[in-house]
C-alpha positions as CSV (number, residue, x, y, z in Angstrom):
1,M,0.0,0.0,0.0
2,T,1.5,3.3,-1.0
3,T,-1.0,5.4,1.1
4,R,-2.6,4.8,4.4
5,P,-6.0,3.2,4.1
6,L,-9.1,5.0,5.1
7,I,-11.0,3.4,8.1
8,F,-14.7,4.2,7.7
9,L,-16.3,3.9,11.2
10,D,-20.0,3.5,11.9
11,V,-21.4,4.4,15.4
12,D,-24.6,2.5,16.2
13,G,-23.9,-1.2,16.6
14,T,-20.2,-0.6,16.1
15,V,-18.9,1.9,18.6
16,I,-22.1,1.8,20.5
17,P,-23.2,-1.9,20.9
18,L,-26.9,-2.7,21.0
19,R,-26.4,-4.7,24.1
20,A,-25.6,-2.9,27.3
21,R,-22.1,-3.5,28.6
22,V,-20.5,-2.5,31.8
23,V,-17.5,-0.3,31.2
24,P,-15.5,0.3,34.4
25,G,-15.0,4.0,35.3
26,V,-17.7,5.2,32.8
27,P,-20.5,6.9,34.6
28,A,-24.1,6.6,33.4
29,E,-25.3,9.5,31.3
30,P,-27.1,12.2,33.4
31,A,-30.9,12.4,33.2
32,G,-32.0,13.7,29.8
33,G,-28.9,12.5,28.0
34,N,-28.6,9.6,25.6
35,P,-28.4,6.4,27.8
36,L,-26.8,4.5,24.9
37,L,-23.6,6.6,25.3
38,E,-22.7,4.7,28.5
39,R,-22.1,1.7,26.2
40,I,-19.1,3.4,24.6
41,D,-15.8,1.9,25.8
42,P,-13.2,4.6,26.1
43,A,-10.5,2.0,25.6
44,D,-11.7,1.8,22.0
45,G,-10.3,5.2,21.3
46,P,-6.6,4.4,21.8
47,R,-7.2,1.1,19.9
48,L,-8.7,3.0,17.0
49,R,-5.9,5.6,17.0
50,A,-3.3,2.8,17.0
51,L,-4.7,1.4,13.7
52,P,-2.4,2.3,10.8
53,G,-5.0,4.2,8.8
54,D,-7.0,7.4,8.6
55,L,-10.2,7.3,10.6
56,V,-13.4,8.7,9.0
57,W,-16.8,8.8,10.5
58,A,-19.3,7.0,8.2
59,T,-22.4,7.3,10.3
60,T,-25.8,9.0,10.3
61,W,-24.5,10.8,13.4
62,M,-22.5,12.8,10.9
63,E,-20.8,15.9,12.5
64,E,-22.4,15.0,15.8
65,A,-20.0,12.0,16.0
66,N,-17.2,14.6,16.4
67,E,-19.2,16.5,19.0
68,V,-20.4,13.6,21.1
69,I,-18.5,10.4,20.3
70,S,-15.0,11.6,19.6
71,P,-14.5,13.2,23.0
72,R,-15.7,10.0,24.8
73,L,-13.1,8.0,22.9
74,G,-10.3,10.6,23.2
75,L,-10.3,11.0,19.4
76,P,-9.5,14.2,17.5
77,E,-12.1,15.7,15.2
78,L,-12.3,13.3,12.3
79,P,-13.5,13.8,8.7
80,V,-17.1,12.9,8.2
81,V,-18.8,11.3,5.2
82,E,-21.6,13.6,4.1
83,W,-24.4,11.4,2.7
84,P,-25.8,12.7,-0.6
85,D,-29.6,12.9,-1.1
86,E,-29.7,10.2,-3.8
87,G,-31.0,6.7,-3.7
88,P,-28.7,3.7,-2.9
89,V,-27.7,1.1,-5.5
90,D,-30.4,-1.7,-5.4
91,G,-29.5,-4.7,-3.3
92,L,-26.8,-2.9,-1.4
93,H,-26.4,-1.2,2.0
94,W,-27.3,2.4,1.4
95,K,-23.7,3.5,2.3
96,T,-21.8,1.2,0.0
97,A,-21.6,3.1,-3.3
98,F,-21.1,6.4,-1.4
99,L,-18.1,5.1,0.5
100,V,-16.5,3.8,-2.7
101,R,-17.0,7.2,-4.3
102,W,-15.6,8.9,-1.1
103,A,-12.6,6.7,-1.1
104,A,-11.8,7.7,-4.7
105,G,-9.6,4.6,-5.4
106,R,-7.8,4.7,-2.0
107,P,-7.7,1.5,0.0
108,F,-10.2,1.4,2.8
109,V,-11.6,-0.6,5.7
110,W,-15.3,-0.3,6.6
111,L,-16.3,-1.2,10.1
112,D,-20.1,-1.5,10.3
113,D,-22.7,-3.8,11.7
114,E,-24.8,-3.9,8.5
115,V,-22.3,-4.9,5.7
116,T,-23.1,-8.0,3.7
117,D,-21.5,-10.3,1.2
118,A,-23.4,-8.4,-1.6
119,D,-21.7,-5.2,-0.5
120,Q,-18.3,-6.9,-0.6
121,R,-18.9,-8.3,-4.1
122,W,-20.0,-4.9,-5.3
123,V,-17.0,-3.1,-3.8
124,T,-14.6,-5.7,-5.3
125,A,-16.2,-5.1,-8.7
126,H,-16.4,-1.3,-8.5
127,H,-13.5,-0.1,-6.4
128,P,-10.0,-0.1,-7.9
129,G,-8.3,-0.2,-4.6
130,R,-8.2,-2.8,-1.9
131,A,-11.0,-2.9,0.6
132,L,-11.9,-4.8,3.8
133,L,-15.6,-4.7,4.8
134,R,-15.7,-5.9,8.4
135,R,-19.1,-6.7,9.8
136,V,-19.1,-5.9,13.5
137,H,-21.5,-7.9,15.6
138,P,-24.1,-5.3,16.6
139,F,-24.8,-6.6,20.1
140,N,-21.1,-6.6,21.0
141,G,-19.7,-3.6,19.1
142,L,-16.0,-3.5,18.4
143,V,-14.1,-6.4,20.0
144,D,-10.5,-7.6,20.0
145,A,-11.1,-9.8,16.8
146,D,-12.2,-6.7,14.9
147,F,-9.1,-4.7,15.7
148,A,-6.9,-7.7,15.0
149,A,-8.5,-8.3,11.6
150,V,-8.1,-4.7,10.6
151,R,-4.4,-4.6,11.7
152,A,-3.7,-7.9,9.9
153,W,-5.4,-6.8,6.7
154,I,-3.4,-3.5,6.7
155,M,-0.1,-5.2,7.4
156,I,-0.6,-7.9,4.7
157,N,-1.5,-5.2,2.2
158,K,1.3,-2.8,3.0
């Protein structure tokens, strides 16, 4: 790889698992706040920063990911994919074609709880660079195996 890959990062089901988890040292969100935010594991921030790629928010949270999620993870402000107001390609996740366009030929990793084999096949056929679409289990969010898979893919494709 001649350039660092992009690492597209979803929030719901990826950074915020659907199942509650106890994260030591993380207080519950005060009344009126989003109770799902307590599911964010602050240890994921250093693990994400340690990946040899350029992190990009690829979430419907859009810029709010920088305002709410990044500080909880200790991440800097990240680029955000702005979703166009056009329909998705039939049979694919609605983000797939837009992420390929955003990557503009650059290698990328996509961490999301909704990617499918159809998305992988389409990316392989339509993206000139290498790509790893990693389905994160939505009830668990990011786990050791996800970080290891991303690191291994990047190192193999250097």
